[in-house]
C-alpha positions as a Python dict, from the first residue, in 0.01 Angstrom:
ca = {
    (1, 'M'): (0, 0, 0),
    (2, 'F'): (-208, 318, -17),
    (3, 'D'): (101, 540, -26),
    (4, 'I'): (260, 357, -318),
    (5, 'S'): (-29, 433, -551),
    (6, 'N'): (-92, 785, -415),
    (7, 'G'): (53, 1051, -647),
    (8, 'V'): (16, 1327, -386),
    (9, 'F'): (231, 1127, -142),
    (10, 'W'): (517, 1103, -394),
    (11, 'K'): (489, 1472, -483),
    (12, 'A'): (506, 1559, -112),
    (13, 'M'): (810, 1332, -66),
    (14, 'Y'): (984, 1495, -363),
    (15, 'T'): (908, 1842, -226),
    (16, 'L'): (1045, 1756, 119),
    (17, 'L'): (1357, 1593, -17),
    (18, 'R'): (1425, 1879, -257),
    (19, 'A'): (1407, 2122, 34),
    (20, 'V'): (1630, 1930, 277),
    (21, 'F'): (1875, 1741, 52),
    (22, 'P'): (2152, 2006, 76),
    (23, 'A'): (2115, 2001, 456),
    (24, 'L'): (2152, 1622, 460),
    (25, 'R'): (2469, 1648, 251),
    (26, 'C'): (2601, 1913, 491),
    (27, 'L'): (2539, 1684, 788),
    (28, 'R'): (2731, 1406, 614),
    (29, 'F'): (3032, 1638, 568),
    (30, 'C'): (3010, 1746, 933),
    (31, 'D'): (3009, 1382, 1041),
    (32, 'G'): (3319, 1304, 836),
    (33, 'N'): (3675, 1322, 955),
    (34, 'I'): (3799, 1553, 679),
    (35, 'P'): (3818, 1933, 667),
    (36, 'A'): (3511, 2060, 483),
    (37, 'M'): (3427, 2405, 620),
    (38, 'D'): (3402, 2552, 269),
    (39, 'K'): (3155, 2282, 170),
    (40, 'V'): (2953, 2332, 489),
    (41, 'Y'): (2915, 2702, 415),
    (42, 'A'): (2816, 2639, 52),
    (43, 'L'): (2567, 2367, 145),
    (44, 'T'): (2401, 2577, 416),
    (45, 'H'): (2358, 2851, 156),
    (46, 'R'): (2216, 2599, -92),
    (47, 'T'): (1980, 2473, 181),
    (48, 'S'): (1842, 2825, 227),
    (49, 'I'): (1792, 2858, -149),
    (50, 'A'): (1624, 2515, -171),
    (51, 'I'): (1383, 2598, 112),
    (52, 'D'): (1300, 2934, -48),
    (53, 'K'): (1227, 2762, -380),
    (54, 'S'): (1007, 2504, -206),
    (55, 'I'): (818, 2736, 28),
    (56, 'D'): (501, 2753, -183),
    (57, 'A'): (487, 2376, -225),
    (58, 'L'): (561, 2320, 146),
    (59, 'N'): (269, 2550, 236),
    (60, 'N'): (35, 2364, 1),
    (61, 'A'): (-253, 2244, 220),
    (62, 'D'): (-352, 1975, -30),
    (63, 'M'): (-13, 1803, -3),
    (64, 'F'): (58, 1856, 367),
    (65, 'R'): (-272, 1835, 550),
    (66, 'S'): (-284, 1880, 926),
    (67, 'D'): (-614, 1697, 972),
    (68, 'W'): (-484, 1346, 905),
    (69, 'S'): (-571, 1083, 1160),
    (70, 'T'): (-296, 1012, 1413),
    (71, 'E'): (-463, 733, 1608),
    (72, 'G'): (-205, 471, 1502),
    (73, 'L'): (82, 707, 1569),
    (74, 'V'): (-5, 743, 1937),
    (75, 'D'): (41, 369, 1989),
    (76, 'E'): (374, 372, 1805),
    (77, 'E'): (494, 673, 2005),
    (78, 'T'): (401, 505, 2332),
    (79, 'E'): (580, 186, 2227),
    (80, 'L'): (891, 374, 2114),
    (81, 'F'): (929, 623, 2397),
    (82, 'G'): (736, 452, 2674),
    (83, 'I'): (525, 758, 2744),
    (84, 'E'): (222, 691, 2960),
    (85, 'E'): (37, 1012, 2875),
    (86, 'V'): (74, 1141, 2521),
    (87, 'M'): (-8, 1508, 2479),
    (88, 'D'): (-227, 1618, 2190),
    (89, 'T'): (-20, 1858, 1976),
    (90, 'R'): (-308, 1994, 1771),
}
């Protein structure tokens, strides 16, 4: 519920999607059963451009903080992967 009303969350989602959307489209063409090498080349180029345009926003510490609590994520990771000892990646 907190994320729905949080404007920073939606701005961060928009920034991430703007940066990776051409790459997602490229993956869809690669997964298809039709020749699309020209589209793959164009979309990889557009991905590079999109990431370059988004680099300042992606480096914005207010939108993408590294000090968020991960206590709930450890339990989910253990449940998903069955890892007994979860390493701290900070």
